[in-house]
C-alpha positions, 0 to 999 in steps of 0.5 A, spaced: 523 275 577 531 274 580 528 268 584 524 265 579 530 265 574 534 261 580 529 256 580 530 254 573 538 255 572 542 248 572 547 247 577 553 249 573 549 256 570 551 263 569 547 269 569 549 276 567 544 282 570 544 288 566 542 295 570 543 302 570 546 307 575 540 308 579 539 301 582 545 297 581 548 298 587 541 296 591 540 289 586 547 287 588 545 286 595 539 282 592 543 278 587 548 276 593 542 273 597 539 269 591 545 267 587 550 266 593 555 272 594 560 266 593 558 265 586 559 273 585 564 273 579 565 280 576 562 287 575 563 289 568 562 296 566 559 297 559 561 304 556 554 305 552 555 312 550 561 316 548 559 323 551 553 326 555 552 333 557 550 334 564 551 341 568 549 338 575 553 332 576 558 327 573 555 325 566 553 318 566 555 314 560 555 306 563 551 301 565 553 295 569 553 288 568 553 283 575 556 276 573 554 270 577 557 263 576 553 257 579 557 251 580 564 251 577 562 251 570 569 252 565 569 260 564 570 261 557 574 267 556 571 272 550 576 275 546 576 282 543 579 283 536 586 286 536 586 294 534 590 296 527 595 299 532 596 293 536 597 289 529 602 294 527 606 295 533 607 287 535 606 283 529 611 287 524 615 280 522 613 276 516 615 270 513 611 265 508 606 264 513 604 271 515 605 276 520 607 274 526 610 276 533 616 273 537 615 271 544 620 270 549 622 262 551 626 263 557 623 261 564 629 266 567 625 270 572 618 266 572 615 262 577 615 255 577 622 254 574 623 251 567 627 247 564 635 247 563 639 245 557 642 247 551 639 249 544 643 250 538 649 253 542 645 257 547 644 254 554 638 257 558 633 256 563 627 255 558 619 255 559 618 248 555 622 241 555 627 240 550 621 235 546 617 241 545 623 246 543 624 240 538 617 240 536 616 248 535 623 247 531 620 242 526 613 246 525 617 252 523 615 256 529 622 258 532 625 265 530 632 266 532 635 273 534 641 276 531 645 273 537 641 266 536 636 266 541 630 262 539 623 266 540 616 263 539 613 265 533 605 267 534 602 268 528 596 273 528 591 269 524 592 264 530 591 269 535 584 270 538 585 277 540 585 280 547 581 277 553 576 282 555 577 285 561 571 288 566 570 294 562 567 294 555 568 300 551 568 297 544 561 295 543 556 301 541 549 302 543 544 301 538 543 307 535 537 310 531 539 308 524 542 301 526 539 295 522 537 291 528 533 296 532 526 295 534 524 301 537 525 298 544 527 304 549 533 300 552 534 295 547 541 292 547 546 291 542 546 284 539 554 284 540 553 285 547 548 279 548 553 275 544 559 277 549 555 275 555 
């Protein structure tokens, strides 16, 4: 099946192969052979169950997705919505446009240097040129601390969320009462398919 799939893939395709703990480590070797070891991008762990009792060994509550990318297509990062706790903690400031967090605009200690100039009485090495700082100021995207240091306003409504990592704990399996359930023994949730 994997060989047949490979023959119909474009030169810039990607594939996610979903496996359980019984077979994943064996199939990974085949995947490297068929799709190319250099095209292997990530092993994603999907926590498909919150609890499972097993007195004989460690309880298995995850599946594995092996991600391969052929050629050099642009990777589109999937985002996970911020939790309410995260929003309360970081997006606590508010103005007429909504809730925002403020981010450092200085380049001190960051790789790549920065731009040395004075901005409204504050001289520093900034992460952006003065033209960008002027544009941010015009658009009302600068927040000033009590000491007059400018910081970037990032509104919650403009932020896509947290970039997905390689452990997915926020997608739940299809339960017996779910509307999407079709009585297929290993049915995957639509949300999982949409992320891949």
